C-alpha positions as CSV (number, residue, x, y, z in Angstrom):
1,M,-38.5,36.3,-48.4
2,V,-36.6,38.0,-45.6
3,M,-33.0,38.5,-44.5
4,L,-32.6,39.1,-40.8
5,I,-29.9,41.1,-39.1
6,W,-29.2,41.3,-35.4
7,N,-29.8,44.8,-34.1
8,N,-26.3,44.9,-32.5
9,L,-24.8,44.7,-36.0
10,Y,-26.7,47.8,-36.9
11,A,-25.1,49.6,-34.0
12,N,-21.7,48.4,-35.2
13,C,-22.5,49.8,-38.7
14,F,-23.3,53.2,-37.4
15,A,-20.3,53.3,-35.2
16,F,-18.1,52.3,-38.1
17,L,-19.5,55.0,-40.4
18,G,-19.2,57.8,-37.9
19,E,-19.0,61.1,-39.8
20,A,-18.7,59.4,-43.2
21,R,-20.4,60.9,-46.2
22,P,-24.1,59.9,-46.8
23,L,-24.3,56.5,-48.5
24,T,-26.9,53.8,-48.6
25,F,-26.0,50.5,-47.1
26,E,-28.3,47.5,-47.4
27,C,-27.5,45.2,-44.5
28,G,-28.9,41.7,-44.1
29,G,-28.1,38.4,-42.5
30,P,-26.2,35.6,-44.2
31,H,-29.4,33.6,-45.2
32,V,-32.6,34.4,-47.0
33,Y,-35.6,32.8,-45.4
34,S,-39.2,32.3,-46.5
35,Y,-41.6,33.1,-43.7
36,E,-42.2,29.3,-43.2
37,E,-38.4,28.6,-43.1
38,L,-38.0,31.4,-40.5
39,L,-40.8,29.9,-38.3
40,R,-39.4,26.4,-38.7
41,A,-35.8,27.6,-37.8
42,V,-37.1,29.4,-34.6
43,A,-39.2,26.3,-33.7
44,H,-36.2,24.0,-34.2
45,E,-34.0,26.1,-31.9
46,V,-36.5,26.1,-29.1
47,N,-37.4,22.4,-29.6
48,V,-41.0,22.9,-30.6
49,R,-42.8,21.2,-33.4
50,P,-44.7,23.9,-35.2
51,M,-48.2,23.4,-36.6
52,L,-48.2,25.8,-39.5
53,V,-51.3,26.5,-41.5
54,P,-51.1,28.4,-44.7
55,I,-53.5,31.4,-44.7
56,P,-54.2,33.3,-47.9
57,F,-53.5,37.0,-47.9
58,A,-57.2,37.8,-48.5
59,A,-57.9,36.1,-45.1
60,W,-55.1,38.1,-43.5
61,R,-56.4,41.3,-44.9
62,A,-59.9,40.5,-43.6
63,L,-58.6,39.6,-40.1
64,A,-56.5,42.8,-40.0
65,S,-59.4,45.0,-41.0
66,I,-61.4,43.6,-38.1
67,A,-58.5,43.6,-35.7
68,E,-57.9,47.3,-36.3
69,F,-61.1,48.1,-34.3
70,L,-59.4,46.6,-31.2
71,P,-57.5,48.9,-28.7
72,R,-54.3,47.0,-29.4
73,P,-54.6,45.2,-32.8
74,P,-52.5,42.1,-33.0
75,I,-52.1,42.7,-36.8
76,T,-52.8,45.6,-39.1
77,R,-53.5,46.0,-42.8
78,N,-50.1,47.7,-43.1
79,Q,-48.4,44.7,-41.6
80,V,-50.2,42.4,-44.1
81,E,-49.0,44.6,-46.9
82,L,-45.4,44.3,-45.6
83,M,-45.7,40.5,-45.5
84,Q,-46.3,40.5,-49.2
85,V,-43.1,42.3,-50.1
86,D,-39.7,40.6,-50.0
87,N,-37.3,42.3,-47.7
88,V,-33.9,41.2,-49.0
89,S,-30.7,43.3,-49.3
90,S,-29.4,43.8,-52.8
91,P,-26.0,42.2,-53.6
92,Q,-25.2,45.3,-55.8
93,M,-25.4,47.7,-52.8
94,P,-22.8,48.2,-50.2
95,G,-23.5,46.1,-47.1
96,L,-22.0,44.5,-44.0
97,A,-18.9,43.1,-45.8
98,D,-18.0,46.6,-47.0
99,L,-17.9,47.6,-43.3
100,G,-15.8,44.7,-42.3
101,I,-18.7,43.2,-40.4
102,S,-19.7,39.5,-40.5
103,P,-23.4,38.8,-40.1
104,H,-24.7,36.1,-37.8
105,S,-27.3,33.5,-38.6
106,I,-30.7,33.5,-36.8
107,E,-29.8,30.1,-35.4
108,E,-26.6,31.6,-33.7
109,I,-28.5,34.5,-32.2
110,L,-31.3,32.3,-31.0
111,L,-28.8,30.1,-29.2
112,Q,-27.3,33.1,-27.5
113,M,-30.7,34.4,-26.5
114,L,-31.8,31.0,-25.1
115,R,-28.6,30.8,-23.0
116,Q,-29.3,34.1,-21.3
117,P,-31.0,34.0,-17.9
């Protein structure tokens, strides 16, 4: 699972905090997506019908091990490890709402990106 946040919102968080005392904020978008849901949301916004094939992590690890011999590997073993860990902000930690910032959905951001020349 993953919660996405638009990078401009991170800039707003830092600007808001300024010289505030050190504190950990967990900032995430308004929705939690599985990787499949994320790919389907992106495909929907760009009007593409995705052909998704589930690949076991053992196969990903093997591919990454081989790919690391390339000058610019398309995937690494570290990336495969990260894919196996949920990246979701904790509701018990301070977040965007505590900074007075409203998160945007990936669908909203994709529409903005697609409208840009």
